[in-house]
C-alpha positions, 0 to 999 in steps of 0.5 A: 525449549529451556529445561532450566529452573531457577536455582534455589540460591537465586531466592534463598541465598547460596547453599553449601554446595554453592559456597564450596563451589565458589572456593573450590572452582578457583582453587582447582583452576589455579592449581591446574594453571601453575602445573607444568603442561603434560607431554603433548599439551602446550601452556595455552591448552593447560590454561584453557583446561583451567578455565574449563574446570572453573566454569564446570565447577561453578555451573555444577554448583551454581556458585554464581548465576549461570549467566555470570559463569557464561561470561568468563570466557570473555574475561579469561580466555584472551589471557590464555593467548589461544585466540583473539578477543574477536574470535572468543566473542564471536560464538556469543552471536552464533547462528544457533544462539540467534535461532534460540532467541527467535524461538524464545520470542515466538514462544512468548507470543504463543503464551501471551495470547493463550494459544498453548492452552487452547491446543492442550485442552482440545487434545485432552477432549479428544482423549476421551473419558477413561482415566488412563487415556486421559493421562495419555492425553495430558502427556500427548498435549504436554509433549506437543507443546514442549516441542515448541515452547518452554518445558517449564512454562508448559508444565506450569500451564498444565499443572492446575488443569491436571489438579482440577481433573484429579479432584473432580474425578475423585482419584486421590493421590494416585491419579494426581501423581500419575497426571502430574508426573506424566506432565513433567516427564512428557514435557522433557521428552517432547523437547527432544523432538525439535532443535528448539525443544530444549537448549541441549539440542541446540548446543549439540547442533552448534558444537557439531557445526563449529567443530566438526563442520556438520550442519543438521537441519530442523527436519534432520533433527526431527527425523531422529528426535521425533521417533525417540519421543514416539517410543519413550512416551508410551513407556512413560505412560505405561510406567505411570498408569500401571495399576491406575483404576478407572470407573465411569463416574470418575472419568466423566467428572474429569472430562466435564472439568476439561470441557468446562475449561475449554468452554471458558476460553470461548471462541478463538480470539483474533490475536490468538488466530494471528499468532497461530498463523505466524507460528504455523508458517514458521514451523512449516518453513523449518520443516520444508527449508531444504525444499525452499532453498531451491526457489530463486531468491531463497537460497540463503534461507536458514533455520536461524533466519526463519526464526528471526523473521518469525520473531520480527513479524510478531512485532509487525502483525497487528493483534486486531483486538478491540478489547480494552484490556489489550490496548495498553500493550500496543497494537502488535502481537508483541511489544518490547516489554513482552520481549524482556521475558526472554531468558537472557541467561540461557542465551548467554550460557549458549554463547559462553559454552560455544566460546569455551568449546572453540577455545578447547579446539583451538588450544590443542586441548581437544587433541590431547584429550583424544590421545589420552582417551585412545584406550577407549577405542577397544570398546564396541561403539554401542558399549561406549554410548551406553556408558556415556549415556548412563553417566550423563543421565544420572549426572544431570539429576543433580546439575543443570542439563545445559551445564553438563552437556556444555562441559561434556562436549569437548571431551566427547569430541575428543573421544570420537576422534580417538576412537574413530567413531562418527562424532554424531553417534556420541553427541546426539545420544548425549543431547537426548539423555541430557534432557531426560533426568526424571528422578529428582525435583531439582533435576529439571524445571518440570520436575520442580513445578509438579513436585511443588504441587505436593501431591506425591513424595520424592520416593514416588518420583524417584521410583518411577523416574529411575525406571524411566531413566533406564528405559531412556538409556536403553532406547537411546543406546539401541537407537544410535548404537545399532 
């Protein structure tokens, strides 16, 4: 799910980058708007380019909250004359946006009743008493959870468990850094497996559907997302556990901590079991939707519809608990106060990005970009994917992965048109690498969470993260380019 951390400016006031972006963004947009249109581009397309540059600068520098930037299309695009307000506003309720909303609500239910913690601890118990295997268990548990719930929330839940294990095992900073970095990295990697795993996946799906008429189902996404996860996780595990030494006493002490926390959870509660049932049905329906639509009466079933129905059912299913502490929250698994925790800024960002992408297409700007990039047609497709993947993965080290992907999509679409490459072979690998920035604490929410534990230096994160970035670039390029 979302791989977006709250910017520091949201707490401590705008930094230098934000203050500069607040000024530079409008100045660049104004400069573009007053220039004469280049040959082959209409005035409306030039004005859309100005809006795009403004939004890109504000997204990159977080000059204003991301959600505020995402509302700019509603105010500015009608002034360009390229589309009506109705057409500009429609993407904010796109089926991909609603799929994300349904996924967010179900994830809140899983977290509220602690189902995610039980899953994680059970996986860790199975991993055994050797420290390298235990590190692998943390990574597998984190990756499994982040396929369905927020990468950052998963990391927040797993971090204290990892710290307890590291202390009990007496492994020192070496073990603590391996466990914590493994959690952060596997949270980002696991999110690649499903459409709801991270926002960039849904952004790519929405753009392909709206601009190329390509509909990718939940199962289709998993057919390439899951293999990449299964390839990348061992690479990450190998990089992080290289040289990690284990002894029997330390390993058994770590296992004891996990068993103690698992015992403290007690038996599965009634609400927890009911959340598991609802989520299991939704996940199964997503995976088997292509078969379900052939059943009479289910022909109109969509991934979005499954997500929304699952979310609604969370408000209809009684939690069944008689414990006093569960009564003030109402009788159902979720109430609307729970739903207020939905990251609405991410929902708005999706809508704004899709609206901007549609305007780029309608204004002729995409076609003009494609003509301008025609020279890239001489490059082999695999080299083109390599260049773009490398650029994007290192760019997302310093800016929001969602903002970077949203900004790049129109350019990638135009590049595909200019080179004659299947647009999916550019969009999908970029959706993968956009969520795989591993070097800096500011790159992703999971990175920021584990760095906050102060168990390793930025240098340690940069060293391991650099090699994992390279591994990701190579794996994704070969997977989609060959």
